[in-house]
N, C-alpha and C positions, 0 to 999 in steps of 0.2 A: 397524658394522652391529649387532654383538651388543649394544653399549651402548645404541644407539638403540631396539632391540627389547626390551631388558631381559632378555636371555637369555644363555646361555653361547655361546662360539664353536662348541662341539660341536653344540649345538642348531641353530645357523645352518647348519652343514655338512649336518646330517641333512635339514633342510627343503629347502635349495637343491639337494641331490643327488637329492631325490625318491625316496629309497629305500623299498622296500616291506617291509623286514624288521620284526621286532618292536620294535626300538628306535625306528624312525621312526614306527611305528603308535602308540606310547605318547605321542606329542606331541599335546597337545590342539589342537582346531581353532582356538581363540582364540590360542594361542601361535604356531601355524603362520601365522595371518593377520598377527600382529604382525611376524613375520620378513619375510613377503612385502611388507608395507607399507613396512617399513624399506628393503628392497632396492629397491623401486620409487622411493622418495624419494631414494635415493642414486644412482640411475641404473645399478644393477647389471645387467650383461649376462653370462649364463653363458658360460663358455669350453668349447666342445664337446670340445676336445682334453683339457682337464683332466678333464672328466667321464669320458671314455673311459679315461684312465689311472687315475683314482680307482677305477673299477669293476674293474680288473684288479690285484688285490693280488699282490705278488711277494715279500713278506717282506724288503724292502730299506728301510733307513733311510738317508737322505742326511746328510752332515755337510759344511757349507759354511763355509769360513774366509775372512773379509775381511782377510787378511794377504798380504804380498807373496809369501811362500812358505808352503806348508802346514806347520803346526807338528809335524813328525815328529821333530825333534831333541829329545832328552831335556832339553837346556838351555833350550828354549823355554818360556815361562811358560804357554802353552796346552797343552803336552804332557800334564800330569797330568789335564786335563779329558778328553782322549781316552782315557786309561787307564780312567777310570770309564765313559765312553761305550761302549767296546768290551766291557767286562765285563758291563755291564747288558744290552746288546744281545744278547750271546751267551746270557745267562740267560733272556731273553724269546724266544729263537728267531729273532732277526733277524740278517741280514748287513748290513754297512755298505758304502756307496759314498761315496768321498771326492771332494769338489769344492773348487775354490779359485779365488778371483778372480785369482790370479797367471797363470792360463792365458789371461786376456784383459787382462793388464797391471797387475794388482794391485787393491787395494780400490777405488781411484778409478775404475777402468774397469768394475767390476761393474755390470751393468745388466740390462735385460730379456733380452738375448741370453744373458748369462752365467747369470742365475738361472733361465732357462727349462729349463736342463739338469737341474735338480734334480727335475723332474717324472718323471724316470726311476725315482725311488724312490717309496715309498708316502707318505712325508712327509720333512721335512728339518729338521735342527738347524743353527742358525746361530751362529757365534762371531765376535766382533769388537767393538772399542771404538766404531768408527764404521761405520754401515751405510747403504745406500741406502733411505731410508724409503719412497719411493713404490713401489719395486719389491717390497719386502716386503709392503706394504699390498695390492698387486695380487694377490699369491699368496694372502693371507688372504681377500680378497674373492672369489676364485675357489673358495674352499672347500678349498684344498690345505692339509693339516696342516703347520703351521710352529711351531717353538719356538725362541726365542732364549735363549742361555745368557748371562744377565745381565739386569738389570731394564730393561724397555722399556715403561713405562706410557704414554709419550707416543704410542705407535703403537696406536691403538684396534683392539681385536680380536686383537692379537698375543699369543699365549701365551708366557710366559717363566718361567725359574727364576732365582733370584739368591741371593747371600749377604747377610747382615744387616750391611752395612758401617756403618750408622748406629750400632747398638749397640756394635759392635767399636771404632769410632773414639772413641765416647764413653768407653769403658772405658780406652783409652789415655790420654786427657786426665785422667780420674779418678786414674789411677796417678801421673801426673806431679804433679798437684795435691797428692796425698797425700805426695809427696816434698818438698813445700814450694815448688814452682815457681808463680810468680804471673804471669809474662809468658811466654806460649807462642805461637809463631808456626807457622802451617801453610804449607808450601811446596807448591804444586800447579801443574799445567799449565793453560794458559789455553784451556779448551774446556768445553763443557757436556755431556760424556759422563755418563750417569746414575751410573756408578760414582764419578766425581769429585764429583758433586753430593751423593751419599749420604755420602761420607767427610767433605765439608765440613760437611754438616748435623750429623753426629755430633760432629765437632770443636767446632762452635759450641754444641751442646747440652751437651757436657762442660764448656766454659767457663762456661756459664750455671749448671750444677749446682754448680760450685765458686765461684760468685760473682765470676767473672773477666771479665764482659762489659763492653762500653762502649768498647773500643778499636777504631777502624776499621782499624788496621794489623795485626790478628791473622791475616789471610790474605794471603799473598804469592802473587799469581797471575802466572805467568810464561809468556810466549809462547816464550821461549828461556831455559830454566833455566840452561844452561851459561854463557850470557853475562850473565845477570842476578843469579844467586846467586854472588857473588864473595867472596873472602876479605875484601876491604875492607868489603863490605856486611854480612857476618856479624859482623865485629869491631865495626862501628858499632852494630848492633842489640844485641850483648852489652853494649857500653858504655852503651847506653840502658836496660838493665835486663832484656833478654830472657835467660832462663836455659835455655830448652828450645825445640827445634825439632822438628816432625814433618813428614814428607813423604808424599805419596800414592804408592802403587804403581801403575804402568801397564805396558803391554806393553814399553815401552822403559826404564822406571824413570829417566827423565831427571831428575826432581825430586830423587830420592834420591841419584843419582850426583853431581849438582851440589852438593847440600847437604853430603854427607859429604866430598866433595873440598874444598869451600871451608873447612870446619872444620879439616881437616888442614893446608891451605895457610896458614890463619890462625894455626897453631901453638897452637890451643886444645885443652886436655886434655879428653877425653871418657871418662867422664862427670864428671870433676872440676870443670872450669870450665863446661861446657855439656852438657846431656843431649840425646840424639837419639832419635826414635821413627820407625818406618816403619809406615804404615797399609797393611799387606799383608805379603807374604812377600819376603825378600831375594832379589836376583838370583842365580841359580845360579853365574854366573861370578865372583861376589864371595865365594865360600864361605870363602876364607882370611881375610876381614876379621872383626872382632868382630861377633857376632850382634846385630842391632839389636832393641831393645825394640819391641813392636808386636803384631801378630796374624797368624796363619796362615790362609789361605783354604783350605777343604776342597775343593780342585778335583776330586778323583775322585768325591766325594759329589755335587757339583754336576752333574758329567757324567752320573752314574747317574740323578739326579732328572730331568734333562732328557730322557733316553731314556724313562723311565717315563711322563712327561707326553706325549711325542710318540707313544708306542705307544697310549696311551689315546685321543688324538685320532684316530689312524688307525682305531681300532676304533669311533669314534663315541661314546665314553664321556665323561661329564662328570666331571672330576676336577681337582684342583689340587695343587700341591706347595708346602709352606710355605717361607719363607725359611730358608736353612741358616745356622746359627750359626758364627761364626769362633772360633778358639781363641786366647786371649791368650798372648803369648810374652814372658817376663820379659827375655830377652836380656841384653846386657852394656853397653848404651850409655846407660842412665838411672840416675841416682843422686840422692841428696838435695842440695839447694842448699847451697852453702858458706855459712858464717856471714856473711861479708862480702856475698855476693850476696843473702842473705836480708834483711840489714839494708837494703841498697840498694833491694830490691824493696819493703820496708815503707815506706821514705821516699817512694818514688815513688807507692805506693798512697795514702799520706796526702796527697800533694800533689794527687792527682787528685780528692779528695773536695771 
């Protein structure tokens, strides 16, 4: 609706809530009419319950996680997000109420009934790799303040904050290219989560920057990384000239676990014979393993940015949060290509011309 009217989500909320305060009065009649026309064309029907709740602010911000269990364990990859959320909420004078899809059977069971509970708060922050798009869009259409932690441009009108995975992934490839690697393969899970798409885009841009484009097998997309990224497959790729692999980070880190395990099982020295990179932070439960080259996601900063944006939407203010930059991590798993490997890569590059 906001895109159709050419205005911000906050402006849509102000017009549809029909508030009489100074902020609403500052909206021109022309802008107000564009919003109303857009609402009419989309078949928008106001939710009386939502309006009643929106009118009664109680200084509560909701946090809804689309995970099987709420990420309160410090080993959970989402936990640092919550640290930033809690600190920023306290600084802004808000209390938090925590919701989870696990109370109705996990992320797959989250639906209108599960999400309707978040209206107890003034607005809600959502976390999760996969979300019920229709239900989130319904909340946005009702004018309820919603922010997703992670890029979600495909959901029109949904506010979000995110990390700059494209630039960070591009930097990882640039680092490997500077070490002499000419064949680099990305291992990722087989889905279209925006975080995965961004990492792949950055990876491919990095290859292009280094003049390493043109190979259709540069991305290994796996529905079952543990079953597909085997020692035999890794050995075959290395024999074919691949000298470096990178894997994406997800909430399960399935790609990284499969890749690093396959390299060990194949008996390949890292970083002597093959270099590895991780597009994200290493799993906490693998803290004893060599630190992978890659980048760290500033999760507490992202959590704080999400709270600032949500508080602004609750107040009816127009604002935005820029992408948060990730921090490059040199790690211990990437090194220069050995002379033999470099010569082999050069011969292969010559044969491809």
